[in-house]
Residue frames as a rotation matrix with the C-alpha (Angstrom) as fourth column:
MET 1
-0.507 -0.850 0.142 -0.52
-0.422 0.101 -0.901 31.66
0.752 -0.516 -0.410 -104.17
ASN 2
-0.342 0.430 0.836 -3.20
-0.916 0.047 -0.399 31.05
-0.210 -0.902 0.378 -101.54
GLU 3
0.704 0.642 -0.304 -4.56
-0.701 0.697 -0.150 28.08
0.116 0.319 0.941 -103.49
LYS 4
0.179 -0.752 -0.634 -1.11
-0.205 0.602 -0.772 26.40
0.962 0.268 -0.046 -103.56
LEU 5
-0.726 -0.424 0.541 -0.70
-0.568 -0.075 -0.820 26.97
0.388 -0.902 -0.186 -99.83
TYR 6
0.113 0.872 0.477 -4.17
-0.972 0.197 -0.131 25.57
-0.208 -0.449 0.869 -99.14
LYS 7
0.744 0.152 -0.651 -3.38
-0.428 0.856 -0.290 22.37
0.513 0.495 0.702 -101.08
THR 8
-0.267 -0.935 -0.232 -0.02
-0.201 0.290 -0.936 21.96
0.943 -0.203 -0.265 -99.31
VAL 9
-0.619 0.099 0.779 -1.60
-0.783 -0.144 -0.605 22.41
0.052 -0.985 0.166 -95.86
SER 10
0.487 0.873 0.021 -4.33
-0.873 0.487 -0.029 19.92
-0.035 -0.004 0.999 -96.77
ARG 11
0.500 -0.377 -0.780 -1.79
-0.215 0.819 -0.533 17.26
0.839 0.434 0.328 -97.79
ILE 12
-0.604 -0.786 0.132 0.35
-0.268 0.044 -0.962 17.79
0.751 -0.617 -0.238 -94.77
GLY 13
-0.327 0.577 0.748 -2.68
-0.942 -0.129 -0.311 17.68
-0.083 -0.806 0.586 -92.43
GLY 14
0.713 0.618 -0.331 -3.94
-0.666 0.744 -0.048 14.45
0.217 0.255 0.942 -94.01
GLY 15
0.187 -0.750 -0.634 -0.52
-0.080 0.632 -0.771 12.84
0.979 0.195 0.058 -93.78
THR 16
-0.716 -0.438 0.543 -0.08
-0.514 -0.196 -0.835 13.87
0.472 -0.877 -0.085 -90.18
LEU 17
0.140 0.848 0.511 -3.49
-0.978 0.198 -0.060 12.48
-0.152 -0.491 0.858 -89.27
ALA 18
0.746 0.131 -0.653 -2.68
-0.363 0.902 -0.233 9.16
0.559 0.411 0.720 -90.97
ILE 19
-0.265 -0.925 -0.273 0.66
-0.076 0.302 -0.950 8.88
0.961 -0.232 -0.150 -89.16
GLY 20
-0.542 0.138 0.829 -0.98
-0.814 -0.330 -0.477 9.74
0.208 -0.934 0.291 -85.89
ILE 21
0.564 0.823 0.068 -3.57
-0.825 0.559 0.081 6.93
0.028 -0.101 0.994 -86.32
ILE 22
0.505 -0.457 -0.732 -0.81
-0.101 0.812 -0.575 4.44
0.857 0.364 0.364 -87.18
VAL 23
-0.595 -0.772 0.225 1.24
-0.263 -0.078 -0.962 5.40
0.760 -0.631 -0.157 -84.14
LEU 24
-0.189 0.632 0.752 -1.84
-0.981 -0.145 -0.125 5.19
0.030 -0.762 0.647 -81.91
VAL 25
0.797 0.520 -0.308 -2.79
-0.545 0.838 0.005 1.68
0.261 0.164 0.951 -83.12
THR 26
0.170 -0.815 -0.553 0.82
0.033 0.566 -0.824 0.45
0.985 0.122 0.123 -82.88
GLY 27
-0.626 -0.451 0.636 1.16
-0.552 -0.319 -0.770 1.84
0.550 -0.834 -0.049 -79.32
ILE 28
0.214 0.790 0.574 -2.06
-0.972 0.233 0.041 0.20
-0.101 -0.567 0.818 -78.12
ALA 29
0.808 0.075 -0.585 -1.08
-0.271 0.928 -0.255 -3.14
0.524 0.365 0.770 -79.70
ALA 30
-0.171 -0.961 -0.217 2.40
-0.027 0.224 -0.974 -3.00
0.985 -0.160 -0.064 -78.16
GLY 31
-0.515 0.036 0.856 1.04
-0.807 -0.355 -0.471 -2.05
0.287 -0.934 0.212 -74.75
THR 32
0.562 0.808 0.178 -1.45
-0.827 0.544 0.139 -4.84
0.015 -0.225 0.974 -74.80
MET 33
0.593 -0.426 -0.683 1.20
-0.025 0.838 -0.545 -7.39
0.805 0.340 0.486 -75.75
LEU 34
-0.483 -0.834 0.266 3.47
-0.268 -0.149 -0.952 -6.19
0.834 -0.531 -0.151 -72.90
ILE 35
-0.165 0.531 0.831 0.68
-0.986 -0.117 -0.122 -6.48
0.032 -0.839 0.543 -70.34
ILE 36
0.816 0.527 -0.236 -0.19
-0.538 0.843 0.022 -10.02
0.210 0.109 0.972 -71.47
ASN 37
0.313 -0.782 -0.539 3.40
0.106 0.593 -0.798 -11.20
0.944 0.193 0.268 -71.49
GLY 38
-0.561 -0.473 0.679 4.06
-0.570 -0.374 -0.732 -9.65
0.600 -0.798 -0.060 -68.09
ALA 39
0.238 0.740 0.629 1.04
-0.969 0.226 0.101 -11.42
-0.068 -0.634 0.771 -66.64
LYS 40
0.837 0.042 -0.545 2.17
-0.201 0.951 -0.236 -14.73
0.508 0.307 0.804 -68.08
LEU 41
-0.167 -0.982 -0.093 5.65
-0.042 0.101 -0.994 -14.28
0.985 -0.162 -0.058 -66.55
ILE 42
-0.453 0.061 0.889 4.19
-0.860 -0.293 -0.418 -13.51
0.235 -0.954 0.185 -63.11
LYS 43
0.619 0.779 0.099 1.86
-0.785 0.607 0.127 -16.51
0.039 -0.156 0.987 -63.39
ASN 44
0.788 -0.349 -0.507 4.69
0.087 0.879 -0.468 -18.87
0.609 0.325 0.723 -64.32
LYS 45
0.043 -0.827 0.560 7.17
-0.722 -0.414 -0.555 -17.48
0.691 -0.381 -0.615 -61.77
TYR 46
0.314 0.144 0.939 6.09
-0.899 0.362 0.245 -19.99
-0.305 -0.921 0.243 -59.19
GLU 47
0.997 0.025 0.079 6.82
0.005 0.933 -0.359 -22.95
-0.082 0.359 0.930 -61.47
ILE 48
0.450 -0.892 0.049 10.34
-0.053 -0.081 -0.995 -21.72
0.891 0.446 -0.084 -62.04
MET 49
-0.055 -0.476 0.878 11.04
-0.864 -0.418 -0.280 -21.19
0.500 -0.774 -0.388 -58.32
ILE 50
0.614 0.359 0.703 9.86
-0.700 0.659 0.274 -24.66
-0.365 -0.660 0.656 -57.26
């Protein structure tokens, strides 16, 4: 019984770790894209207003 529990916990732990890494990378990529696009909008704001 303990062996089955050990294998289940190992699989769940590995899966959770993989999902965490994917979420981290996606969050960093999305944040970077938002910062770049926001900076471009602020930079081009003066062209729109003139």
